[in-house]
N, C-alpha and C positions, 0 to 999 in steps of 0.2 A: 474538551467539551463534547459529551455524547450527543448524538442526534436524537431528539425526542420524538420526532414525527414519523418514525419508521418502526415497524413491528419486529425488527430483528433484535432479539434480547441479548445475544452474544456479541458484544462489541469489544474489540481489542485495539488499543492505541499502540502504534508502533511507527517504525521508520522503514522505508523501502530499502532492502538490502541488495536486491538484484532484480533486474528486468531482463527476461529472455524474449527478445522480439521475434515474432513470426510474421508471415505475410498477412494473415487474417486475425489470429489470436496471439496473445502474449502471456507469459507467466510472470507474475509479480510476486516476489518473496518479500514478506513483511516481517521484520524482527520485532517481536513483542516480549514483554516480561514473562510470558507463558510459553514462549517458543516461536518457531517460524510458522507463519500462516501463508499459504500459497493460494493466490487467486488467478484464475484463467479468465482474462477479459479480452475484448476486442482490441486490436492494435490501434484502431481509431480512437477508442476511449482513452488509451494511454496517452495519445497525442492531445486529445481534446482536454484532458485533465492536467496536462503538462506534468505528468509523473516522471520523476527522476530519482536516481539513487540518493538516499538521504532525506527525501521528502517525508514529512510527518503525515501520517494518514490514520484513518480509523477503519479497521477491517470489520465488516459486518457479516456475521455468519448466521445463516438460517438453513438448517438441514431438514429435508423432508424424509431422508432415509440415511441410516448409518448402518453399515455392514461390518461384521466382525468375523475374522478368520482365526481358528485355533492354530497356534504355533507349535 
């Protein structure tokens, strides 16, 4: 079920694959049908949302800038 009341158009349903806890921020890897999406959020939010490996989530992506480097 996509969230309708947020203006992030890029929504990817997936499951948490890995959480790397830090003292202030944590990395949350979400496995989606389109690949892995990594979110850096506060460790407090990880705890408040009770995020665990295997939890189904919706990754919302809103980019104000995308950089590209030539390989």
